[in-house]
N, C-alpha and C positions, 0 to 999 in steps of 0.2 A: 360793306362787306359785307350776310341772308342775309352781308348779310352777311349784310350780313349780311352778308352778313348781312344772312342772308346771314337755305335752306334753310334757313330751314328750311331753304323750306327746310332751307334751308334749309332746308334748309334748308334755317336755317332755316329747308328747310333750309333761305339759308335764305331761317330761318330762318334759309334762312334767311331772306333771306335771304341779306342776303344773308335762311334761317337760317338763310341764310340764310343767313346769314347768312339762313340760313342763309347764307345766307349768304351770304355773301354768294358761291358756286356748287347750289344744291340740286346736283341731280339724282331726281328721285323719282320712283314710280310705284303705281299703287297697283297690287295684281290682290285682287278681292280683298283688297284694306290692308294686305300687308308690305311690309317693309322692302323696298328692293331699291338698289342705288346702281342703276345701268351706267352712269355716266363713269364709273370706275371698274365695271367689271372686264373681267378676264374671259380670255378666248371661249371656255368653256361653259359661258353663261349667257352668251347671245341667245340662245335658243330658249332659255326661262324669258328673258325679256321681251321678245316678240310675245309671249303667252300673256305680257301685263295687261293688255288691253280689254282683259273681261270679254264683255259682249260687244265691243267696240271695234267695227271694223278698221284694221290698221290704214287702206289703201282707200276710204270712203271718197276723200278729198286729198288728189294728189298735192303736197306741199301746207298742207292745214298745219302739220306738227311743226315747221319752222314758220308759221305765221304767229303759233302759238308762242315760240321761243322769243321771237322778236319782240313780242309785245310784253313778255316779261322781262325779258333784258331792258326793255323800257321804261316798266314801272320799277323796277330795283335802282335805275340809273337817276329816274326821277325823286326817289324818294331820297337816295344820297347828296341831291341836289337841296331836296327841302330843307335835309339835317345842315347843310350850310349855311343856307338864308336864316336860319335861325339865332336869333344872338340872346347872350346872357341865359343860355341854359345849357347845363352840362350833358356832357355825352351819356353819362349815366343815368339821369334822369330822362332823357330822349327815348334810349332802351327801355327803361321801366313802361315806360307810354305804349311803346310799340308791343311789349310781352303782354301788357294789360290787353290791349286790343287782339292778339291773339288768341288769348286766353277766353276771350268773350265768343269768338269766332269756332273754337274748337271743340267749350265745354258742351253747347247743345249737341253737334255731332257725337260726341263721347256717349253722351245720355239716349242718344236714339238707336246708336247701335249697342248701345249696353255694354259698354267696355267696361271693364274695372280699372278705374284711375290710378292704380298702384302698379297694374302688370303684372305678367308672369311675376312668379316668387325667383326664377333663376337668373332672371333677366333685369331685375332691377336695378344693379349694381353698373350694368351697362346702360341702361335709362339713366340713371343719376348721372354718369358721365357723360352721354352724349348730351343731357341738357344743361350740366355745367359748362362742357369746353364749346357746344354749340352758342349759348349765350353768351360767352365769355369772347366769342369772335365777333358777335355782332355790337358788342359793348367797344372792342379794340377798334373796330371798323370805324365806326359812329367817331371816337375820339381821333383817329387819324386824318378823319373827313374834316373835321372842325383846325386841326393843327398844321396842316400842308393843303396842297393844292387837289382839288377834288379828283382830276385825273391820275394822279402820280399816287394816290391814295388807293385808288382802281386797280389802278396796274399792278399794285404790289400784292394785293389781297387774291389777285385773279390768279396767281402764281400756284394757288393751293392744290390743283391736280397734281403737279408735278413732285410734292412732297406726298401727297396721298400716296405715289406709287412705291416711295421711298420706305414710308413708314407700314405699308403693306408686307413689304419685304421684311422689315425687322418684326414686326409683333405677328404678322399673320404665314409667314413664311413663304411667301409669294415669291415666283420668279422676277429676278431686277438683271435687267440686262444694260448691255454699255449705251444703247439709247437712252436708259433712263439717267444714266450719269452725265451724259453730254446734256440733256435736257436740263438737268439740274443745275450745270454749271451755267448755260444759257441763261438761267431764270436769276440765277446770282449775280451774273452780270449786270443784266435789265435792272436789280435793285440796288447795286452799287452805282450804276451812271443816274439812277434818282434820287439816291440818296447824297451823291458826291462830295463822300468827306474830304474834310481840309488837309488832313495827311495825305490823300493820294492826288486832290484836285486844287489845292491849294486853298485862299482863303478870297478870290478876286471873283467869284462866280456870282452872279446875279439870280433872278427867277424866284428866290425864295418867298413865300406869301408875306410871312415876318418876318423874325429874325433866324438864324439858324437852328439856334436850340430847340424849336418850338417843329422846326422840320426833322429833324432828327428824333424825338420825340413821335413826332408822326410816323417816320418809318419804322419805329421799332415797333409802334403798335400796331401798324398796318401787316410788318412779317411774322408777327406774333400771331394777329388775327389768321393771315394765311394758316400757319403751324396747327392752329387751335381746330380750324376748320377739315383741316386735311384729317386731324385725330379723329373728328367726328364723323368723317367719311369712314375711317377704317374701322371706327366703332358700329355704326350702321352695318357695313358687311359682314363683321363677326355677328351681330343678331341677326343677321338673314331675313327670314320670313317668320321669325318667332314672334312677334310682335305687332300690333296694328300700327298703320301709319299716324293715326291720330293720337296713339300712344307716345309717339316720340315727340310728336308737337307740342304735345301737352305738356311733357317732362320740360323739353326746352323752354316753351312760355312761364311756366309755374316756378321752375329753378332760376329762370334770369330774372323774375321780376322781386322774386324773393332777394335775389343776390344786390338787387342794382334798390331795391330799400333798403339794405343793410348798410350798403357802402354809402349811400346819399347820408344817412344818418350818421356816419362815421366821418365821413369828409366834411360833412354840414354845408352842402352846396344846393340845397333847396332852394328853387326860385320859381314863385308863380306866374306862367306865360303871362308875359302881355296881353291885352284886349286887340284883336284884331288877326293878323294874319300869322302871329306866330300859334295861335292856340289851333287856327285852321291849318297849317301844315303840320302839326303835331299830330293831329288825328289823320290828315291825308297820309303822314309816314305809315301810321299803323293798317291803313285800309292799301297802300299801295305794295306794300310787306305782304299782306295776306295775297291781294290780287296776282302778285308776281308768281308767289308759288304756286297756285292755283292753274295760271296758265303754265306754269315749267311741268307741274305733273300733267297736265292734259298734253303737253307737247310729247312726253316721255310715252303717251299710254298709245298716239298713232304714228309714232316715228321712233326711228332707231336713235341708240345713243349718240352713235357716231356724228351724224349731221346735226343733232342738237349741241352737244359740245362743239362743232365748229361755230355754230348759229351765236352761242354763245360770247363768242370774242367781239361781237358785237357790242358788250358792254363796254370793253374799253375805249372805242369809237364815241360812243354816245357820251362818254364822260369827259373826253376832249371837246366834245361838238358842245355840250352843254355848259362846262367850265367858259367856253368864247364867248357865246351868245347870251349867257345868264349873269357870269360872274365878270367879264370884261378881263379875260385871263388869257394871253398867249401863250401855248405852251413851247417852252424850249427845246433847243435840239435834243438835248442830252435827254428831258424827259420820252421826247417821241424815241430816240437810239433805243432806251429803256425798256420803252413800250413793244417795241420791234420785237425785241428779246424775248420777253416773258410770253410774246402771243406767240412768237415762232416755238416757243416751248410748250405752251398749252395746246397749239396746232397740231404739234408733233406727237404729243401721250395721245391726242384723239383721233389722231388717224392711224399710228399704229395700232390702238386696241380696236379700232374698226376694221383693220387689214387682217389683224390676226383673228378675230372672231369670222369674218367673212370666209376666210380660208379653212377655219377651223371644221365649218359648217358643208364647206364642200369635199 
C-alpha cells in the first residue's frame, strides 16, 4: 500500500509509501520544495514537470531516473514483505510505527527550511484530508497484506491511477475519455479475478491464504486503499504548488500516527513486538518507506513521469517474486490474470498521458 501504501510518498507519498502509501503509487515531484504530482498530470502540465529538477540536469545520466524508480519499487515491495513476515502485531500498530519513523525524518527538515507546521491557512483543510486519506490508504494496505497473498494485495492497490482519473473528472472537472472508462473496466475485472467471489466462481477454488472470509476482507481493504490513494492524488493536485512537499508528508505522518494510536486504544490491540527479528523488521519498514519515497522523488526530478509510471509496474512483478521466494506461495492463474488486467490498465493510463503531453508540447 505508501503505501502504502505508500506515497506518500506517498505518498505516501505513498507515503505513501506506500505514502505511499504513500503510498502505496505516489508519483510526486519536488519543485523548489513545493508539491507536484506528475504521475497524474494532464497534457498541459508536462512543461512544469520538466522544470521540477531545479538545478539538477535531467539528462546528466541516461536511465538514472529509471534506476531510481526500480530502487523505489524494490524498497516498497520489501517493506510490504516485511509486514507479511511480522507475527502477532496488528496492521494499525505497524502503521503507527511507520508514521513515527516518518515524523522523525521530516521534522528536522521542516525546522531547517523554517516551514510552518500548520501550513497556509487556506490549505489546511486540504492538508488535513490529504493526511487523513493518505494514512488510511497505508493502514488499509498493510491490513490487506496481512489478510491475503502479498501479490494479490499489491495488484489491487496498484490500480489507484485508474481511479485517480475518474475522481479528477468528478471533482476537478478534468476530461474523462472513453479510454478512462475502458481502463476502469479492465481494473475492476482484475479485482474480480483476484477476489473470485463465490456467487460468480462457486466455492471450489483454492489459492486463498487462509479462509475465504479473510481473503475478501483483504480484497475490500486493498480496494479501499486504492480509492483512498486516488483521493489523495486528487487533493495533491488541487493544492498544486501552494504548500511545501515536506508539509504534506508531515500531515500524513502526524495524522496517521494520531489516528493509529486512537484506533489501537479503541480496539485494544496493543502488542509488544517480540525480541529479535520482529523489532528489526518494524524499524526496517519505516526506513524502507522513507527510502522508497526518496528514490521516487529523485526519479521524478531527473526523468519524465511517463517512463517512471511504466517502471512502477515492477512493483507487481516484485510482489510475485518475493511471495514465491520468501513466502513459498505460487500464484494462481486467476491472480496472474487479474494482475495482467490491472497492469494493462495502469500502463494504458501512463502511456496515454505521456502521449498526450508529448503531443501537446509539439
